[in-house]
C-alpha positions in Angstrom: -16.4 -74.4 -17.1 -13.6 -75.0 -15.4 -12.9 -73.8 -11.7 -15.4 -71.0 -11.7 -16.0 -70.2 -7.9 -18.5 -67.3 -8.7 -22.1 -67.4 -8.1 -23.9 -66.8 -11.2 -25.5 -63.6 -10.1 -22.2 -62.0 -9.1 -20.9 -59.6 -11.8 -17.2 -58.3 -11.5 -17.3 -54.5 -11.5 -14.8 -52.9 -13.6 -12.3 -50.8 -11.3 -13.3 -47.4 -11.2 -11.1 -44.4 -10.3 -11.4 -43.1 -7.0 -13.5 -40.1 -6.5 -11.6 -36.6 -6.2 -10.7 -35.4 -2.8 -12.1 -31.9 -3.5 -13.9 -29.9 -6.3 -12.3 -30.5 -9.6 -12.6 -26.9 -10.7 -10.3 -25.4 -8.2 -7.2 -23.8 -9.7 -4.4 -22.7 -7.5 -5.4 -19.4 -6.0 -9.1 -19.8 -7.1 -12.1 -21.1 -5.3 -14.3 -23.9 -5.8 -17.4 -21.8 -6.2 -17.1 -20.5 -9.8 -21.0 -20.2 -10.2 -21.3 -17.1 -8.0 -21.3 -18.8 -4.6 -19.3 -17.9 -1.5 -15.6 -18.3 -1.8 -14.0 -21.2 0.0 -13.0 -20.3 3.6 -14.9 -16.9 3.6 -16.8 -17.6 6.7 -18.8 -14.8 8.5 -17.1 -13.9 11.5 -19.0 -12.6 14.6 -18.0 -9.6 16.6 -16.6 -11.7 19.5 -14.7 -13.9 17.1 -13.2 -10.7 15.8 -12.3 -9.5 19.2 -10.6 -12.8 20.3 -8.6 -12.9 17.2 -7.1 -9.5 18.0 -5.1 -10.9 20.9 -4.1 -9.3 24.2 -1.3 -6.9 22.7 -3.8 -5.1 20.6 -5.7 -4.2 23.9 -2.6 -3.6 26.0 -1.0 -1.3 23.6 -4.3 0.7 22.6 -3.0 4.0 24.1 0.0 3.9 21.9 -1.8 4.1 18.8 -2.1 7.7 17.0 -4.8 10.0 18.0 -6.0 7.8 21.0 -4.4 9.7 23.7 -5.4 13.1 22.5 -9.0 12.2 21.8 -9.5 10.5 25.4 -8.0 13.4 27.2 -10.5 15.6 25.2 -13.3 13.2 25.9 -12.5 13.0 29.6 -12.4 16.8 30.0 -15.8 17.2 27.9 -17.4 14.4 30.0 -16.4 16.0 33.2 -17.6 19.5 31.9 -20.9 17.6 30.8 -21.5 15.7 33.9 -20.8 19.0 35.9 -23.1 21.0 33.8 -25.9 18.5 34.3 -25.4 18.5 37.8 -25.4 22.2 38.1 -28.6 22.4 36.1 -30.2 20.2 38.6 -30.3 16.8 37.2 -29.9 13.9 39.7 -26.6 11.9 40.2 -27.3 9.0 37.8 -28.7 11.3 35.1 -25.4 13.7 35.6 -23.3 10.5 35.3 -25.0 9.3 32.1 -24.5 13.0 30.6 -20.7 12.6 31.5 -20.3 9.3 30.1 -22.3 10.2 26.9 -20.3 13.5 26.5 -17.1 11.6 27.1 -17.9 8.8 24.4 -19.4 11.3 21.8 -16.4 13.7 22.2 -13.8 11.0 22.2 -15.2 9.5 18.9 -15.6 12.6 17.1 -12.1 13.9 18.2 -10.5 10.6 17.2 -12.3 10.7 13.9 -11.1 14.3 13.4 -7.6 13.4 14.1 -7.5 10.7 11.7 -9.0 12.8 9.0 -6.3 15.3 9.5 -3.5 12.4 9.7 -4.9 11.3 6.2 -4.6 14.6 4.8 -1.4 15.0 6.2 -0.2 11.7 4.7 -1.6 12.7 1.4 0.2 15.9 1.3 3.4 14.2 2.3 2.8 11.7 -0.4 2.3 14.6 -3.1 5.4 16.4 -1.7 7.4 13.1 -2.0 6.2 12.8 -5.6 7.0 16.3 -6.3 10.5 16.2 -4.9 10.9 13.0 -7.0 9.8 14.8 -10.0 12.1 17.7 -9.2 15.1 15.3 -8.7 14.4 13.7 -12.0 14.2 16.9 -13.7 17.4 18.1 -12.2 19.0 14.8 -13.1 17.9 15.4 -16.7 19.3 19.0 -16.8 22.5 17.7 -15.4 22.7 14.9 -17.9 21.9 17.4 -20.8 24.6 19.8 -19.5 27.2 16.8 -19.4 26.4 15.8 -23.0 26.6 19.3 -24.2 29.9 19.8 -22.4 31.1 16.5 -24.0 29.9 17.5 -27.4 31.7 21.0 -27.1 35.0 19.3 -26.1 34.8 16.7 -29.0 34.2 19.6 -31.5 37.0 21.6 -29.8 39.3 18.7 -30.2 38.4 18.4 -33.8 38.9 22.0 -34.4 42.5 22.0 -32.9 43.4 18.9 -34.9 42.3 20.5 -38.1 44.2 23.6 -37.1 47.3 21.4 -36.3 46.8 19.8 -39.7 46.5 23.0 -41.5 50.0 24.1 -40.1 51.8 20.9 -41.8 53.5 21.0 -44.9 51.6 17.9 -46.3 48.2 20.0 -45.9 49.7 23.1 -47.9 51.0 20.7 -50.6 47.7 18.9 -51.2 45.8 22.1 -51.3 48.1 24.4 -53.4 50.4 22.1 -55.4 48.3 20.4 -58.2 50.5 18.2 -60.5 47.8 17.6 -63.2 
């Protein structure tokens, strides 16, 4: 044994491939959990995380969203009426304030939901009207195309008839038709 510097109990391990950096069964657009687990990156968000993610422009432009202004004005008026009625009936100041806030919240939420429902019905109606107009436009276009084709066919037949009449007026037509030599 020449120049063997290894110790007898050391065995050289064959070079193994490096382990994969991630799961081996991920396809582009897929997830690593193909056996029914949670998809990758689908963590549960808490309420406060969602609120933080919305950002300040969401809250600063709240009043510009559809239905918000009307529902808030309705809620404020009904909250004032509810608190006033509680005060007139003889409830204490705190109880009247509770009635006012509760009436404001309930009326605002109900008014907002009703407005959103009406908007969704209106959007559905507009979508149906748009589809109806598209169908009507397609029908009108088909009729126009059919009239154009009928007109072209009529003009083609008329040209053929005129050519046939002109051909009948020539001597060669008369000769071919009436003068038979054999």
